N, C-alpha and C positions, 0 to 999 in steps of 0.2 A: 414746342408748344406754339411758336409763331406760325408754323406751317398748318397746324390744326385750326387755328383761328382764321387764317386766310381761306382755308378750305371751307369752313363753315360760313364765312361771309359770302363766298362765291355761291355756295349752295343756297343761301337765303335769297341772293339776287335772282337766281334761276326760279325759285319758288315764287318770288314777288312778281316776276315777269308773267309767269303762268297765271297767277291770281288776277293780275290786271287785265290780261287778255280775256280770261274767263268772265270777269265782271263786265267788260265792255261789250262782249258778244251776247251774253245772256241777258243782262239787265239793260245795257245801253241800246243794243240793236233790237232786242226782243220786246222791250217795254217802252223805254223813253223815246226812242227815235222811230218807233213803228209807223207812225203816221207819215213821216217824211219818206221813209223807205218804201212804203206801200205805193208810192207814185212810180216806182221802178218795177218792172215785171221781168221775171226769169222763167222761161218755160211755161208761160201762162199764169204763173203764180206771183202774187205780190211779194216783193223782197222782204218786207217786214214780217209777213206771215211765214215765209220760208225760213228766215233766221230764227223765229220763235219755235218752229216745229222741227226743222231738220238742220239748218245751218249751224245751230249751236251744238248739236250732237256731232257733226262732222268736225267742227272746230275743237271740241273736247277730245275726240279721238286723235286728231293731229297733235294736240298738246301733249297727250300721253306719250306718243312716239318721240316728239321733240324733247320732252323732259328726260326720257330714257337715254336719248343720244347725248344730251348735254351732261347728264350725270356720269355717263361712261367716259366722256371726254375729261370731266373734272377728276374722276378717279385715276385716269391715266396721267393727267397733269401732276397730281399730287402723290402718285405712286401708292394708291390705296386700293388697287384692284383686288377683287376677291377670288 
């Protein structure tokens, strides 16, 4: 039972990290900090606009792969591979 509790806590930690990154990128960079980020240009586009339009999508895709990797690692660590 202790092993299941630890596995669940580690799982929640990974989910919380994903949610924090998701919030910072989408809400923080895309809305709150957009004016400050628009002073920086990447490829001719303002960075705030880029995060709101494409950067958040790239970040979300990276989070999906990162989450999958971390959960596979957790499954191996706690010997619950399927």
